[in-house]
N, C-alpha and C positions, 0 to 999 in steps of 0.2 A: 515602544511604538515600532511596528513592523514597517519595513521599507517597501515602497511600491515596485521598485525594479533596481537592478544593478547597472544596466546600460540603457538609459532613457530613450535613446534614439533608434533602438532596434526592437523588433517584435520578439518578446522574451516569454518563454514558457517555463513555468516552475514544475518540477517533477518530484514525486515522493512515492514511497511504497508502503504497503501494510501487510503484515503477516509473515515477515521474514523469520521471526523466532518461534513460529508455531510448529507443533508436531503433526498437524493435520491441515488439509485444505490447500487450495491454490494460494499463490502470492499475487496480490493485486497492486497495480501502480496507476497513478493518474498524472496527466499533464494538463496544465491550465494556463491559458493566456488571458490576463486581465487587462481591461482598458487602462491607459495611463492615469486617468483621474479616479480610479476605483478607490473607495474608502469604506471601511467597515470596522468599527471599533471592537466588535466582538470576535473578529477573525484572529485566530492564533493557532499554534501547534495543536493538532487534534488531541494529543495526549493531555493537554492542559485544559481541555473543554469537557463538559459533561456530555453524556450521550444525547440528552435532549437538545443541547446547544448545537452539537454537530449536525443533527438531523434538521434543525431549524435553519442552519447556514447552507446546507446542501442546495436547496432550490434557489437561494439567493445567488450562490456562485454560478449555478448552471444558467440562470437567467441573465446575469450581468457579464459573464465572461465573454470575451471575443470568440474563444473556442475552448473546448474541454473534451477529454476522452479518458477512458479507463482501459488498461491492458491487463491481461490475466495469463499466468503461467501455471500449469497444472502440477499436482504432486508427482505424476509420472515424469514430467519434464524436469522438475526440481531434482528428482533422484538421478536423472541421467547427467545433468550438467552442473549441479551443485547450486546451493541457494543464493550465493552472491551473484553468479552469472544469471540465475533465474530472475533475480530482482532487477538487474539491468535490462534483461530481455522484456520483462513486463513494462518497464519504462519505454523501451523502444516501440513496443506494440501500442502503447498509448499515444506516443508521438506520431506513429504511422497514421493514426486515425484522425488527427487534428484537421479540422476543416480549413484552417489557416496555417501555412507553414511558418514556424518560428525561425528567426535569424540567430537566436541565441538560446541556450538552455541553462537554467539554474537547477542544479541537481542537489538534493539533500544527501549529505554524507561526504566522504573523503575520496571515493573512487567511482569510476564510471567507465563503461565501454563506449568510446566515442560513437556518436550517431553520425552516419554518413553526411558530409557536407554541411553540418551545423556545429558551430563552436559551442563549447560548454564550459561552465564554471561549477566546481563542486563547492558546497558550503556546509561545513560541519554545523549541526543543529540549525540548518537553514529554515526548518519549519517554524522556528521561533524568531526568524530575522526578516524573512521576505514574505509578502502577502501571497504571491503566486505559489510558493512552495507550501505555505500554510493551507491555501485553498486545495492544492493537490492532496495534501495529507488528509484533509477532511473527506474528499471524494473517495480516495483509496480505502480509507478506514470504514466509511459507512457502507460502501458497496460490498466490501469484504464481509462486514458484519451481517448484512442481509443474506449473503451467500451461506455463511456458517449457520445462520438461523434456519435456513432451508434444509441444510444437511442434517441438522439436529432433529428434524422431524423424522428422518429416515433412520437415524442412529441416536436415539435419546439417551442411551447409557452414558455418553461421554460428557454430558453437561455443556455442550458447545454453545448453547444460548448464553451461558454465563462466561465461559472461558474463551470462546471463539477459536478454540484449537490450541491455545497456549498451554505450556506444560504446568498446569496447576496440579495440586495434590489429587483432586477429584478426577481429573482427566487421566492421570497416571494410574490411579487405582482401578479405573474402568478398563484401561489397557491390560492391566495385570489380571483382572477378573474375567474379561470377555474376549481379550485378544484385540487384533487390529481390524480396521476397515479398509476398503480400497482407497480411502482418502488420506490415510496416514502416509507420512514420508518415511519410507523404509530405510533411508540412509541416515536418518536422525537417531540420536540416542533416545529411544522412546521410553525406556525405563533406566533409572540410575544404574542398576546392576546389569542392564541390557541382557535380559534373559533370552534364551534361544526361542524366539517367537516363531510361530508357524506362518512364514511368509508364502 
């Protein structure tokens, strides 16, 4: 059973990211403030849910949340600042857009770059412990999946509709056969042997 909040008397936003381990595409993060009485038995860590369930929950979260937002950091930015900093920046960008300013942030993971003037608590595997982080994980994942599906229309060779940019065998074989796209993260090990690719 997921908990509604860590600090009941403060406006609390849950934050999570999607796409950190991918070879291609932006990293997405979401921030969600749920009402104190929010209940949904289906809500869980997005990785534990089917794609159909995630997309069914997204409009419920968007409708019932006090506030929600999605932040994005591009592959070019990831290559400049590294993926860990990019994940935190995506969360900051999501928090920036919230219509209601939170008084406390619940962050999935064990590290975070503090957001100005808002206290935070990091929670390892938080998307399986707190409703607001689980809700954020679903928004980040589904919006990123939509984005990768759009990129797949432009670059069908990489099977992004199936792998969403993660390092699957099919994705790596396409990189080996066709090379890279502008959406690939050039600072990542794109191939196990890291061939000299034409960047």
